[in-house]
C-alpha positions, -999 to 999 in steps of 0.1 A, spaced: -496 136 -356 -495 169 -378 -509 201 -364 -542 213 -382 -540 243 -398 -570 267 -412 -573 297 -434 -601 329 -436 -600 349 -464 -615 380 -470 -629 391 -505 -642 422 -520 -673 421 -538 -674 440 -571 -691 454 -601 -688 449 -636 -669 482 -635 -644 469 -608 -656 495 -583 -666 477 -546 -701 468 -544 -722 468 -507 -739 432 -517 -727 413 -493 -759 406 -464 -783 402 -499 -755 379 -517 -759 355 -480 -795 359 -479 -800 347 -514 -771 314 -509 -790 305 -479 -822 300 -498 -809 277 -527 -787 260 -499 -753 270 -511 -737 271 -475 -734 235 -465 -704 237 -443 -699 199 -436 -662 188 -442 -669 167 -465 -682 191 -487 -653 217 -488 -656 253 -489 -658 257 -450 -682 290 -440 -696 318 -457 -698 352 -439 -701 386 -437 -671 412 -427 -670 445 -413 -681 462 -447 -709 451 -470 -685 452 -499 -668 423 -479 -672 385 -479 -651 360 -456 -646 323 -465 -631 300 -438 -616 264 -444 -622 235 -418 -593 226 -400 -569 209 -422 -538 182 -415 -532 179 -454 -517 207 -471 -532 190 -505 -567 193 -486 -562 230 -477 -553 242 -510 -582 223 -522 -607 238 -495 -591 271 -502 -602 272 -540 -635 259 -533 -642 287 -506 -634 311 -533 -660 293 -556 -686 294 -528 -678 328 -525 -683 335 -562 -716 312 -565 -734 337 -536 -718 367 -551 -736 353 -582 -766 356 -570 -766 391 -570 -749 397 -601 -715 406 -586 -680 394 -585 -654 383 -561 -620 395 -560 -587 383 -537 -578 424 -537 -566 435 -502 -578 470 -510 -595 481 -538 -580 500 -565 -608 522 -571 -619 549 -543 -651 538 -521 -671 550 -494 -672 520 -473 -706 501 -463 -708 489 -428 -726 459 -422 -757 464 -400 -747 446 -365 -748 467 -335 -711 461 -329 -699 468 -359 -719 501 -358 -707 510 -324 -671 507 -338 -679 527 -373 -691 556 -342 -662 551 -320 -636 552 -341 -646 576 -368 -628 574 -401 -605 547 -391 -634 523 -392 -654 539 -421 -619 536 -442 -611 499 -430 -627 483 -467 -593 459 -465 -590 421 -467 -569 398 -452 -555 366 -444 -561 351 -414 -541 311 -405 -550 294 -379 -528 267 -365 -536 241 -334 -520 245 -300 -524 219 -272 -534 250 -243 -530 280 -242 -494 279 -223 -482 263 -258 -499 287 -276 -482 318 -256 -452 299 -259 -455 299 -297 -462 337 -298 -435 344 -276 -412 331 -302 -431 337 -337 -424 373 -337 -395 381 -353 -408 359 -387 -443 374 -391 -430 405 -413 -418 375 -439 -454 363 -439 -466 398 -444 -441 402 -477 -449 370 -493 -488 380 -493 -484 417 -503 -513 426 -525 -526 459 -517 -505 485 -538 -534 512 -547 -553 530 -523 -584 558 -533 -574 556 -572 -538 561 -566 -507 541 -566 -499 544 -525 -459 533 -528 -468 505 -508 -469 469 -518 -491 463 -488 -513 493 -478 -535 475 -464 -514 467 -436 -508 509 -434 -551 511 -428 -550 484 -403 -522 498 -381 -543 527 -372 -567 502 -351 -553 511 -311 -542 474 -308 -533 466 -340 -491 456 -345 -466 432 -330 -471 426 -295 -442 419 -264 -433 389 -250 -457 377 -223 -441 343 -210 -471 328 -194 -513 321 -205 -521 346 -171 -495 375 -181 -511 372 -219 -546 373 -205 -538 400 -182 -527 422 -211 -560 415 -230 -578 425 -200 -560 457 -196 -566 465 -230 -601 464 -224 -601 483 -190 -583 511 -211 -619 519 -222 -604 522 -259 -616 492 -271 -651 477 -275 -641 443 -259 -617 415 -260 -618 404 -300 -603 440 -305 -572 431 -293 -556 430 -331 -524 417 -324 -499 405 -355 -504 371 -336 -530 362 -308 -547 334 -291 -582 327 -307 -609 336 -287 -631 309 -305 -605 280 -313 -573 260 -296 -556 280 -320 -529 305 -329 -542 328 -351 -516 349 -372 -534 380 -390 -506 398 -401 -510 385 -439 -526 406 -472 -555 383 -489 -536 368 -514 -543 371 -551 -540 333 -556 -549 301 -540 -510 290 -539 -499 322 -518 -527 314 -497 -516 277 -493 -478 286 -492 -490 309 -457 -507 282 -445 -477 256 -446 -451 282 -431 -475 291 -406 -478 256 -393 -440 253 -399 -433 283 -377 -458 269 -346 -447 236 -350 -410 249 -349 -414 276 -316 -435 247 -298 -405 224 -304 -379 248 -292 -403 253 -260 -406 218 -253 -369 212 -255 -363 245 -234 -348 269 -253 -349 303 -243 -374 326 -261 -359 356 -278 -358 395 -264 -389 407 -285 -383 447 -293 -417 457 -306 -398 490 -323 -380 467 -345 -408 443 -351 -432 471 -360 -399 484 -381 -392 453 -396 -436 449 -411 -436 485 -421 -406 476 -442 -424 443 -456 -455 463 -462 -435 488 -479 -415 469 -508 -424 432 -505 -404 412 -521 -388 437 -545 -359 446 -528 -349 442 -493 -365 431 -460 -349 430 -425 -333 400 -416 -348 382 -380 -311 376 -372 -294 403 -375 -321 433 -376 -303 446 -406 -313 450 -446 -311 418 -466 -323 409 -500 -357 397 -501 -349 365 -512 -323 356 -489 -351 362 -460 -372 344 -473 -348 316 -474 -341 326 -438 -376 319 -426 -375 283 -449 -343 274 -434 -358 280 -397 -389 258 -403 -373 236 -428 -372 205 -403 -409 212 -391 -415 213 -432 -400 179 -437 -417 163 -408 -453 175 -419 -445 162 -455 -444 201 -466 -410 207 -477 -413 198 -515 -447 216 -519 -432 249 -500 -401 248 -524 -426 245 -553 -451 272 -543 -422 295 -533 -404 289 -571 -441 299 -586 -444 332 -564 -408 342 -575 -413 332 -609 -451 348 -611 -444 380 -592 -464 389 -559 -502 402 -561 -486 436 -555 -458 432 -585 -487 413 -607 -511 445 -602 -485 468 -611 -477 456 -643 -517 453 -653 -517 487 -646 -491 495 -666 -502 475 -693 -536 491 -695 -533 523 -678 -567 514 -666 -576 503 -628 -611 479 -642 -586 461 -664 -567 455 -627 -596 442 -611 -608 421 -637 -571 404 -641 -578 400 -602 -609 384 -603 -594 361 -629 -564 354 -608 -589 347 -576 -601 317 -592 -570 303 -612 
């Protein structure tokens, strides 16, 4: 039986001028009145929720075994978000940061307001949109064995997703500036090896006991055990400009989890995780995306991005074959290389028009293409 996978995507709400607008709660309230939030697996589209900021909506698919079904539900979720946004006259854009300057509006929930008070500018500037992939695991023991093995490859997933070159009205110089903003949280980034569920839980308890974070849900490792589902949650990616790239992330994430679980079951030792190298690899992936070089997980030396992505595919190839995903992944990667990633496309639109509003308009089109 193939492992299930699910995708959570966070989106910006923007007005006609392309600037973020704080209408998420209103959009959900209006949609609930007309019954737009059906969450049955047969209907597709999954959940629709607010996020940390009123300028955001979040979608979530149901767990899916089949990649084609996942792709369809990602598109349905994006349309569901736009249907809700239509109720209040705004648009949904798959942008991991706003190209325009903004002042974020925290959703009026006690936990979010507490975070805003405790974390200052880090919280106030957290108008960033990510893509989280959940992949099923048998239990916490398998989940920790997976976490101990997939870390070297997570920076490659970030590179594939990079979709946030602009920040507060300027080109940041990064393909994923969201990853820089997200790195401000005290528990974000790569983690060490744990070896057992007990050691993982103790690490989480120790972080909470520092009094620095509010609760266990603020342990923001690049990959973690989900607190709600029997899954490994991979949290490193930008929200993807188009649904195809989100689908690609789902397939590769499942391939990584399956490959790691098989290695653990076969008694193969986990790699030695060096957080300083993992953090540097992620920084470099966020800086240049697919445009130049990434750090190869085989050598921790620079190599062309195309080659490092090829190493990832080779690493998970048997899992992709067994899931029936290899042809789809090959096709989706071909489209990504041909069209450019989200960051490259945003910069090209800006070079063509010189107008951030045009960038947002084109991004809205790409979100629903």
